[in-house]
GUMARVO-177068 format. One record per residue: residue in three letters; z, y, x of N, C-alpha, C in turn. Coordinates in steps of 0.1 Angstrom, whole numbers, plus 5000, padded with zeros to 4 digits. Example, Ala and Ser with C-alpha at 12.3 -4.5 7.8 and 13.67 -1.06 7.14 Angstrom:
<atoms>
ala507849435132507849555123507849675132
ser507149785128507149895137507950005129
</atoms>
This chain:
<atoms>
met262524198367263024298360262024358349
pro262524368337261624438327261124578331
ala259924598327259224718331259924838328
asn260524838315261224968311262624988319
asp263324878323264424888331264124928345
leu263024878350262624918363262225068364
leu261625118353261225258353262525348353
val263525308345264725378344265225388358
glu265325278365265925268379265125348388
leu263825348388262925428397263125568395
gln263125618382263225758380264625808383
cys265725738382267025788385267125778401
his266925678407267225658422266125718430
gly264825728425263725768433263225648441
val262225668450261625568457261325618470
arg261725538481261225568494259825528496
trp259025628499257525608499257125588513
gln256425478516256025438529254425448531
gly253925558529252425568530252025718530
ala250825748530250425888529250725938515
asp250926078514251426128501250426098490
gly249126128492248126098482248226198471
leu247926148459248226228446249726238443
ser250226378445251626378443251826538438
arg253126578434253526698431254726728440
lys254526818449255526868458255727018455
gly257027048451257327178448256827218435
gly257027348431256427408419257127378406
ala256627408395257227378382256827238378
gly257627178368257227048363257826948371
pro257226828371257826708378257626718394
ser258426798400258126828414258726728423
asp258126708435258526598445258326468438
his257326438430257126308423255626268428
lys255526128425254126078426253925998413
ala252625988409252225908397252125768400
leu252825678393252725528394252425478380
ser251525388380251225308367251925168367
leu252725148357253325018356252524948344
gly251624868346250924808334250124928327
glu250224938314249525038308250225178309
arg251525188314252325308314252125378327
thr251825498327251825588340253125678340
ala253825678351255125748351255025838364
met255825948363256126028374257425988380
val257525958393258625898399258925978412
pro260226028414260526108426260626028438
met259726088448259626018461259626108473
leu259226228471258926328482260226408485
asn261326388478262526468481263426388490
arg264426468496265426388505266326308496
ala266526338484267526268475267026128474
ser265726098476265125958474265225888486
leu265625948498265725868510266925758510
asp267825778501269025678500268825578488
ser267525578483267325488472267125338477
pro267625248468267525098473266125058471
tyr265225148465263825108462262925158473
ser261825088476260825138485259525098480
ala258425178483257125138478256225138490
val255325018492254425008502253124988497
pro252225098499250825088494250024988502
asp248924938495248024848502246924928510
glu246124878517245124938526244225028517
ser243924988505242925068497243625188491
gly245025188490245625308484245625318469
thr245225188463245125188449246325118442
gln247125048449248224988444249324978454
ala250524948450251624938460252624838454
leu253424768464254524678460255724758460
ile256624738449257924788450258924698454
phe259824728463260824648468262224708465
arg263224628462264624668461265324598472
glu265924678481266524628493266024508500
gly264524528501263724448508263024328500
leu263624318487263124208479262024268470
pro260924198467259824248458260324238444
val260124358437260524358422259424388413
gly258224438418257124468409256024528417
glu254824548410253624608416253124708408
val252824828413252224938405250824978410
gln250225048401248825108406249025258408
leu248025308417248125448421247025508415
pro247225608406245925688402245325768414
gly243925768413243325838424243225988421
val242726058432242526198431241426228422
pro241826318412240726348402239426418408
arg238326408402237126458407237126608405
phe237826668396237626808395238426888406
tyr239326818413240026878425239026918435
gly237826868435236826898446236127018443
leu236327088432235427198428236127338430
thr235427428431235927578432235327668421
thr235927778417235427868407234427948415
ala233728028407232828128413233428218424
asp234628258421235328348430235928278442
gly235728138443236228068455237528008453
thr238228008443239527948440239327808438
pro240027718446239927578443240527538430
tyr239927448422240427418409241827368409
trp242127278421243527228422244627328423
lys244227458426245227568426245427618412
leu244527598402244627658390245327558380
ala245127428382245727338373245727198379
thr246727118376246826988382246826868372
leu246526758378246626628369248126578369
his248626558358249926508357249726358350
ser250426268355250326128350248926078351
arg248226028341246825978343245726068336
asp246226138325245226208318245726348312
val246626408319247226538313246826638323
leu246326758319246026868328247226968325
ala247827028337248927108336248827228343
thr249227338339249127468347250327558343
thr250727628353251727738352250827858352
val250627928339249828038339250328168347
leu251628188347252328288355253328228365
gln253028228378253928158386254928248392
his255628318382256728408386257628418374
cys258828448376259928458365260828568368
ile261228638358262028768360263428718366
arg263828588365265028548370265128478384
met263928448389263728358400264328408414
asn264328538415264728598429266228638431
glu267028628420268328668420269328558418
ala270228528427271128408425271928418412
ala272228538408273028558396272328528383
thr271028518384270228478371269328358372
ala269128308384268028208387268528078382
cys267727998376268027858372268127768385
gln269227708388269427648401268527528404
phe267927478394267027358396265627398397
cys265227518397263727568395263227588408
ala261927538410261227548422259827618420
ile259827708410258527768406257927848417
gly258827908425258227988437257727908447
gln258027778449257827698461256227678464
ser255627638453254127598454253327738457
leu253727848451253127978454253428018469
ala254528008474254928038487254127938498
ala253927818493253127728502251627728502
gly251227838493249727858491248927748483
lys249827678475249227568466248827608453
thr248927738450248627788436248427938438
ile248128008427247928148427248928198417
ala249228338418250328388410249928398395
arg248728428392248428438379247028378375
lys247028288367245628218364245028288353
arg243828328354243028398343242528318333
pro242428368321241928278310240528198313
ala239528288318238328238323238328118332
gln239328138342239528038353240027898346
leu240927918338241627798330240627728322
ala239727808315238627748307237727648316
glu237327718327236427648336236927518341
val238227518345238927398351239127308339
ala239527338328239727248317238527178312
arg237427248313236127188308235727088319
ala235927108332235627018341236426898342
ala237726918339238826808339238526708327
val238026768316237726668304236326608308
glu235426668313234026608315234026518327
leu234726548337234726458350235826358350
asp236926378345238126298346238626238333
gly238126278322238626228310240026278304
val240326388308241626448305241826458290
lys242926418284243126418270243826518263
his244826588271245626698266246026788277
met246426908274246827008284248127068281
val248927098292250127158291250027298298
met250427398291250427538297251927598296
thr252427598308253827668307253727798315
thr254727868317254727998323256228038328
gly256228098338257528178341257628288331
thr258928338330259228428320259028568325
pro258028648319257828768323258928878316
gln258828988321259829088315259129158303
thr258729078293258229138280259029058269
pro259129118257259729058247259128928242
asp257928918244257228788239257528668248
arg258228688259258628578269257528488274
gly256328548274255228478280254228428268
ala254528448256253728388245252228458245
ala252428588249251128678249250028618259
ile250528578271249528538281249228388278
leu250028318271249628178267248628188255
cys248728288247247728308236246328318242
glu246228408251244928438256244428328265
ser245228258271244828138279244328038270
ala245127998259244827898251243427928243
ala243228048239242128088232240828068241
ala241028098254239728088263239527928265
val240427848267240227708269239627648256
thr240327678244239727628232238427648228
ala237927778234236527828231235627738241
ala236127688252235227618261235127468260
val236227418255236227268255237327228244
asn237027108238237927048227239026968235
leu240127048237241326988243242627028237
pro243326938231244626988226245627048235
ile246327148232247227218242248527228237
gln249527208245250827238243251127358251
ala251827468245252327578252253827578253
gln254327628265255727618267256227748272
cys257327808265257827928269259227938263
glu260028038267261328068260261028118247
pro262028118238261928178224261528318225
pro260428358220260028498220260928578210
asp261028708212261828778203261428798189
asp260128778186259528778173258928638170
asn259528578158258928448155257528458150
ala256928578148255528578145254528518157
trp255028518169254328468181254028318177
phe254728248170254428108168253128088161
gln252828178150251628168143250428218152
arg250828318161249728368169249328258179
leu250228188184249928068193249027968186
ala249427938174248627838167247227888164
asp247128008161245928078158244928078171
ser245628068183244828078196244427938200
gly244827828192244327688195245627608200
val246827658202247927568206248327478194
val248427348196248727258186250127208187
ser250927208198252227198198253027288209
leu254327288207255027388214256327338221
gly256627368233257827328239258727458243
met259927448238260927558241262227478248
his262427498260263227398268264627448270
leu265527368265266927388266267427358280
glu267027258286267427208299268827148299
ala269927228295271227188294271627218279
val272627138274272927148260274327208257
thr275227228266276427298264276627418271
asp277427518265277527648270278027638285
glu278927558288279527568302278527528313
val277627428309276627378318275627478319
arg275227538308274127648308274527758317
gln275727808314276127928323276327898337
arg276627768340276827738355275627718362
ile274627648355273327588361272227698360
met272127758349271027868345271727998340
pro272428068347273128188342272328288336
gly271028308340270228408333269728348319
lys269228238319268628178307269728158297
ala270928128302272128108292272228248284
gly271828348288271928468280271128458267
val270228368266269628338252270428238246
pro271228268236272028178230271428058222
leu272227948222271727838214271327868199
thr272127968194271728008181270228058180
arg269828128190268428178190267528068192
tyr267827968199266927858201266727778188
phe267927758181267727678169266927768158
asp267127898157266327988148264827978152
ala264527968165263227968169262527828167
phe263427718168263027588166262527568151
ala263427618143263027598128261827678125
ala261727808130260527878127259227808132
ala259327768144258227698151257727568143
val258827488139258427358131257727398118
ser258127518112257327558100255927588102
val255627628115254127658119253427528124
phe254027458132253327338140253727218133
gly254627208126255027078118256026988125
arg256726908119257726818123257126728135
gly257826718145257526648157256426718167
gln255926818162255026908172255626998180
val257027018178257927118187258827008194
ser259027048208259926968216260727058225
thr261726988230262527058240262826968252
tyr262727018265263126938276264626938279
ile265226828280266726828284266826748297
leu267526798306267726738320269126678320
ala269126528318270426458319270826448333
gly272126488335272526468349273026598355
leu272926708348273326838353274826858349
gly275426778341276926788339277326768323
asp276226788315276526748301276826598299
ser277726568291278126428288277026358280
glu277226228281276226148272276526178257
asp277726198253277926228239277326358235
ala277426468244276926598242275426588241
ile274726518249273326508249272826438236
ala273526318233273126238222273326318209
ala274426388208274626468196273526588195
met273226648206272126748206270826678202
gly270526568207269326488204269226468188
glu270326428182270326398168270226528160
arg270726628164270626768157269226818158
leu268526798170267226828172266226758163
ala266326618164265526528156265626558141
ala266826578137267026608123266226738119
leu266026838128265226948124263826938126
gly263326818132261926788135261526828148
val262526848158262126878171262426758180
tyr261426718189261426598197262326638210
pro263526558211264326598223263826508235
phe263026568243262526508254263526508267
val264326398267265326388278264826318290
val265026368301264626328314265826308324
pro265726238333266826238343266526348353
phe267626428356267526528366267226478379
val266226548386265726518399266126628409
pro266926608419267226718428265926748437
ile265626878437264426918443264726988457
asp264126948467264427018481264127178480
gly265027248486264727368487265427458476
thr266127388467266827458455268327448457
pro269227528451270627518452271027378447
leu270327308439270827168435270127058443
ala269627088455268926988462269826858465
his271226888466272126778471273026748458
his272626788447273326738434273126608432
pro274326518428274126388424273026358414
lys272326238416271426188406272126118395
pro271526118383272126048372272125898374
asp273125838368273325688370272325628360
ser271725518364270725448355271325388343
ala272425338345273225298333273525398322
phe273925508327274025628318272825658310
met271625668318270325698311269925588302
gln270125458304269825358295270625368282
arg271925408284272725408271272225528263
leu272025648270271425758264270125748257
tyr269125678264267925658258268025578245
ser268925478245269125398233269725468222
arg270525558224271125638214270025738208
leu269325788218268225888213267025818205
gly266925698209265925608201266325598187
val267525578185268025568170267825698163
ser268025808169267825938162266325968160
leu265525928169264025928168263525858155
arg264025728155263625638144264225698131
arg265425738131266125778118265225898112
his264725988121264026108115262626108117
gly262025988119260625968119259726028129
leu260326058141259626118152259126018162
his257926018167257425938177256426008186
ser256425978199255726058209254226038206
glu253725918202252425898198251725988188
arg252526048180252126128169252126278174
ile252626298185252626448191251126468196
lys250726588193249226608196248926648211
ala249926708217249726738231251226758238
gly251226758251252326808259253226698265
cys254326738270255126658278255626528272
ala256326558260256826438253255726338248
lys254526388246253426298243253026218255
cys252926278267252726218279253826118283
gly255126178282256326088284256426038299
ala255626078309255626018322256926048330
cys257626158326258726188334260126118329
ser259926038319261125988311260825838308
ala261825758305261625628300261825628285
leu261925738279262325748265261325678256
lys260025688259259025618251259425468248
gly260025408258260225268256261425228247
tyr262025338242263225318233262925378219
glu261825418216261425478204261425368193
</atoms>
């Protein structure tokens, strides 16, 4: 099976993992319940640690060294993958005794990621919470701390670059109850990291009330920006993320245009979760609209995360994802967008999606 087709299959179905967890992401924000696997030169995040993956036709059996694994489909071997090792910076602690791995984690092979504020104004109320979100899980499990301070992030970032060759950094945040929607704490965090080490940073937040924050983020050292739609139609937005749906699509597009004017075409992106209920046509049309504006539509298959209201939601069909990726690839080429030209962030990394293979 071609590597790209296999990746689509693995990310949609998940994989039954038959070994110790090793380097993985269980709970929290970002690619939760995933493990990093390298298929040739490509490292991808693949769901393995959730209940939804238990019915996958795919299984992975690691070797004794824990550095590679064979992938089987219904008992027949279909490929071999390599397993990234635990980064060296995970073994360090800050002067105040906080383990580095509680402050930032390695995503894929060379991306440092952190959730600066592990809290959101919408997370504790069913009437407002995003039903797919697991931002509170890693905090409840003691795997992170509620607020990462700028000096802590600078210390970890410098170590991750020096010890593990990290190439870029993602800073996201839960949404605080302030008009800037988290942009202010991202500014101070990015400024501290930039002062300590040469590391390109993507910041991620909801559209702030004032577009002036985009220039402030850039002045703080942020080189690319993510503002995530997750769903693209009003019906799905209101059903899946009722609180966030209060920020209308018109505001997102005003913010996208303003951000592109600051960061440049292709340096602004948005995460879209395929499989929440939006149709293939709706996502493809949104992808074309975004790409025309200079915003990279980073589309990933939805992964049901244990402990969330959508834990038993159906996984997207791999044929659906392959068709969608092909259509998005046409839009990306038409408007001159390419993940390799993005300076930092999720779309540059591309590990949570097979979209890179269709550009």
